[in-house]
N, C-alpha and C positions, 0 to 999 in steps of 0.2 A: 607583459613586462609591467611593472610598476615603478613609479618614481616617488622617493621620498618628499614629503611637504617641508616647506621652509616657514616656519611660524614666526609672526611679526615682521614679515619682510617690508621694507619701506614702500611706500605709496600705493599699498592695497586698501580695496574698501572689503574687511572682512567681515561688517555686519551691515546688512541691508538697513537703508534708510528711507524715509518717503522720498528724499531727492535723488538718492542713489539706492535704488530697488534692485540690487545685485550684490553677489557675494563673489569675491575674488579670493583665489588661493594660490600660492607660489609654490613651485615644484623645482626641484634640482634635476635637470635634464642634461645629462652628459656635462659639458663644461658652460652649459647655459643655465638661465634661470627662466622657467616658463611662468606665465601668468593666466591662469585659466579663469574665466567670467562665467560665473552661473546666474542665469535669469530665470524665474520660476514662470512658467506658463500653465493657463488652466486648460487642461483636456477634458470637455463636457462629457457626461455620459451619453450615450445616444437614446433617449427615452423621451415620449411624450408627455410624461408625469409634469404637472405644473407644481413642483416640490423642489425644495434646493436640497441637492444630493451632493455628499462628497463626491469629487472626481474618481471616477474609477481607475485612472490612469496618471501618476504624477507625472509631471513633464518640465522640462528644462530645454533652453537655448543655452547652448555652451560655445563660447568662442575664445580664442588665445593668442598670445605674443610673447615673444622673447623680450625680457626688459634688463636694463642696466642696474648698477647698484642703488640707483635713486627710483627706481621703478618706472624708468621711462623707456618706450617700446624702443628696441633694437632698429636699424635701418639699413637698407641695402639701397646704395646710390642714393640715399636722401630720401627715400621712400620708407613709410614704416611697414614692418613685417608684421601683419595682423592676420590670423586665420578667421574667416568668415563664420557667423553663427551657424551652428547645425543645430538641428531638432533632436532632442532626446527624450525617450519615454520608457518606463520601464511599468511592466505588469507584475501581478503578483505571482510568486514561487519561480521568480527567474534568478535566485542566487544572492541577490542584493538584501541583506537582511536590515542594514543600517543607511543612513542617508551618507555617511562619511564613505561607507564603501562603495556606494553608486558613485558619488562624485569622484572617487579616486579612480574608478573603471572608467568613466568617461574621460578624465583628465588623461589617463594613460595613452586611450585611443587618440585623443587630441594632439599630444605630444609628440608620439611616435610619426604622424603624419605631417606635423610642422617638422621636426627634424629631417625628415626626407626632403620635404619642400626646401628648407633653408638650405640644405646641401646642393639641391639643383639650382637654385636661384643665385647661390654665391658661385658656382661653376659658370653661370651665364649671366654674370652680372653685367657684363658688356651690352646685353641686350635689353636690360632694365633701364628704361629711359628716365633721366633726372628729371624732377619736378622742375616746372618752369616758373619763376614769380610774374606775378601779374603786374604789368606796368601799366598805371593808368593813363599818363600822357608822356608821349615822347615824339620826336621827330621821325618821320619814315626816312628808313634805310634802304639800301639796295637789297633786293631779295624778298622785301615786306610785299604782301599782298593788299592792295587799296580795296576796300569796299566803301563804295561812296554811302553817304548818309541817306537813309530813306526819305524821298520827298513826302511832304505832308500831302494827305488827300484833300483833294478839292470839293469843294461842298456844291 
């Protein structure tokens, strides 16, 4: 299965820079927009030679999320829905003749898994705990667990 690209989607980093060394591509995934982030990694050839060689296998880390019209990550119960990065590598002669073909192939796998996970997590949304804001200082209330401050070490 393939998903169509959405060129020029807001909030994406479509050209890697020194500050943001990754590329993001938006895809139409059913009724959602998926943002897939591709980060290049070096897969060094295993050789004892002390010469710089071109890596024999191109490698990427790919992660994904569903985003809204502004490019912000969609949430379930206040928690961002992001698929953790997975390692991708291609050998010679595996059917991907261009970089775009390879990226689209990776994206299709990521998006298919994300759609299944989204359906599962929304079906069980009551089990996804909401994030709890950090409260710097407040009075203790019933039910709080008191942890006494650590005593200073004696010399």
